[in-house]
C-alpha positions as CSV (number, residue, x, y, z in Angstrom):
1,M,79.5,35.1,202.0
2,K,79.1,32.6,198.6
3,F,80.4,34.4,195.4
4,R,80.1,31.3,193.1
5,K,77.2,28.6,192.0
6,T,77.8,25.4,192.0
7,A,78.9,24.5,188.8
8,S,75.6,22.5,186.5
9,N,77.8,19.2,185.8
10,K,78.0,19.0,189.6
11,R,74.2,19.5,190.6
12,S,72.9,16.0,190.6
13,G,73.1,16.4,194.4
14,Y,73.5,18.9,197.2
15,I,76.2,19.6,199.8
16,Y,75.0,21.3,202.5
17,K,78.1,22.9,204.6
18,F,77.2,23.8,208.6
19,D,79.0,26.9,210.4
20,D,81.5,24.0,212.2
21,G,82.9,23.0,208.8
22,K,80.8,19.9,208.4
23,R,79.4,18.8,205.0
24,V,76.4,16.5,204.2
25,L,75.8,15.1,200.5
26,I,72.1,14.9,199.8
27,Q,71.3,12.8,196.9
28,L,68.5,11.8,194.8
29,N,66.2,8.8,196.5
30,Q,68.2,9.7,199.9
31,E,65.0,9.4,202.3
32,G,62.7,10.8,199.7
33,V,65.0,13.2,198.2
34,T,63.8,14.2,194.5
35,E,64.7,15.9,191.9
36,I,62.7,19.1,192.7
37,D,64.2,18.9,196.1
38,I,67.9,19.3,194.8
39,Q,66.7,22.1,192.3
40,R,65.3,24.3,194.9
41,L,68.5,23.7,197.3
42,H,70.7,25.2,194.4
43,A,68.0,27.8,193.5
44,F,68.4,29.2,197.3
45,D,72.1,29.0,196.8
46,D,71.9,30.7,193.3
47,S,69.7,33.6,194.7
48,E,71.9,33.9,197.6
49,V,75.3,34.2,195.3
50,Y,73.0,37.0,193.1
51,Y,72.4,39.1,196.1
52,N,75.9,38.9,197.6
53,I,77.6,39.9,194.2
54,K,75.1,43.0,194.0
55,N,75.4,43.8,197.6
56,S,79.5,43.7,197.3
57,R,79.9,46.2,194.5
58,P,81.2,49.5,195.6
59,N,78.2,51.8,194.2
60,P,74.9,50.0,194.5
61,E,72.3,51.5,192.2
62,S,69.6,52.9,194.1
63,D,66.7,50.4,192.8
64,W,68.8,47.3,193.8
65,N,67.1,45.0,196.6
66,M,69.3,45.0,199.5
67,S,69.7,42.1,201.9
68,I,69.2,42.4,205.6
69,E,72.9,41.4,205.7
70,S,74.2,44.8,203.3
71,F,73.1,46.9,205.9
72,A,75.7,45.7,208.4
73,I,78.3,45.4,205.9
74,A,77.6,48.7,204.2
75,G,76.7,51.0,207.1
76,N,74.0,53.5,206.5
77,V,73.2,52.5,203.1
78,E,69.5,54.2,202.1
79,D,67.3,51.6,200.5
80,K,64.2,52.7,198.9
81,N,62.0,49.8,201.0
82,P,61.8,51.4,204.7
83,M,60.9,48.1,205.6
84,V,63.9,46.4,204.9
85,K,65.9,48.9,207.1
86,E,63.3,48.7,209.7
87,L,63.8,44.9,210.1
88,Y,67.6,45.3,209.6
89,Q,67.2,47.8,212.9
90,L,65.0,45.8,215.0
91,S,67.5,43.1,214.6
92,Q,70.3,45.1,216.0
93,I,68.1,45.8,219.2
94,E,69.2,44.1,222.7
95,E,66.9,42.0,224.0
96,N,65.6,43.2,227.5
97,P,67.0,41.0,230.0
98,Q,63.5,40.2,231.9
99,L,62.2,39.0,228.4
100,A,65.1,36.8,227.8
101,M,64.7,35.6,231.3
102,V,61.0,34.8,230.8
103,R,61.6,32.7,227.4
104,E,64.2,30.9,229.1
105,I,61.6,29.9,232.2
106,L,59.4,29.3,229.4
107,K,61.7,26.7,227.6
108,N,62.2,24.8,230.5
109,L,58.4,24.1,231.1
110,K,57.1,20.9,230.2
111,P,55.5,20.8,226.4
112,E,51.6,20.6,227.9
113,L,52.4,24.0,230.0
114,Q,54.3,25.6,226.9
115,E,50.9,25.1,224.9
116,L,48.8,26.2,227.6
117,Y,50.8,29.3,228.1
118,L,50.7,30.0,224.7
119,L,46.9,29.6,224.2
120,L,46.4,32.0,227.5
121,S,48.7,34.5,226.3
122,E,46.8,34.7,222.9
123,G,43.5,35.7,225.5
124,Q,41.9,32.3,225.2
125,M,39.6,31.5,227.5
126,N,39.7,28.1,230.0
127,S,36.6,27.0,228.3
128,D,38.2,27.3,224.7
129,V,41.7,26.1,225.6
130,A,39.5,22.8,226.8
131,R,38.1,22.8,223.6
132,I,41.2,23.3,221.6
133,L,43.5,20.8,223.6
134,K,40.5,18.3,224.0
135,I,40.8,18.0,228.0
136,D,38.1,19.2,230.7
137,K,37.5,22.7,231.8
138,S,38.5,21.8,235.2
139,T,42.1,20.3,234.0
140,V,42.7,23.5,232.4
141,G,42.3,25.2,235.6
142,R,44.7,23.2,237.2
143,R,47.2,23.4,234.7
144,R,47.0,27.3,234.6
145,E,47.5,27.3,238.3
146,K,50.6,24.9,238.2
147,L,52.0,26.9,235.4
148,I,51.9,30.3,237.8
149,K,53.5,28.2,240.5
150,E,56.4,27.0,238.2
151,I,57.1,30.2,236.6
152,Q,57.1,32.0,240.3
153,K,59.3,29.1,241.4
154,R,61.9,30.0,238.6
155,L,62.1,33.4,238.9
156,P,64.7,35.0,241.0
């Protein structure tokens, strides 16, 4: 967790730090980066520092806005906003192994089949899918059959 803001005299650029320790310097006019872009990046950091400091105090006031991370750190902290608590609880639920398998199968399909799956899972009819993808209705039918065969082939 970050607890210090970047000094104002060092804000002409922005240093992005990756989890593996690698750092990238983002500077003005580098690949279209503007002063506003750099200000926004520092504003995000400032906000993170603000909430990290607030959440690290031993007796948080009841009206503070707790981050989802603070629930993991503080344990069973009660918050006035039930949505934050619910989001944290949902983030702690282990994913269904069958759902994880389906996600993995879909991730490995060709992009056209992934797009078709998304449209069909939204309840779109073949004629609607054909219009959206700008392809013939019979092509949608053939791709649908191919999609089903690919999924069945990859199931254990």
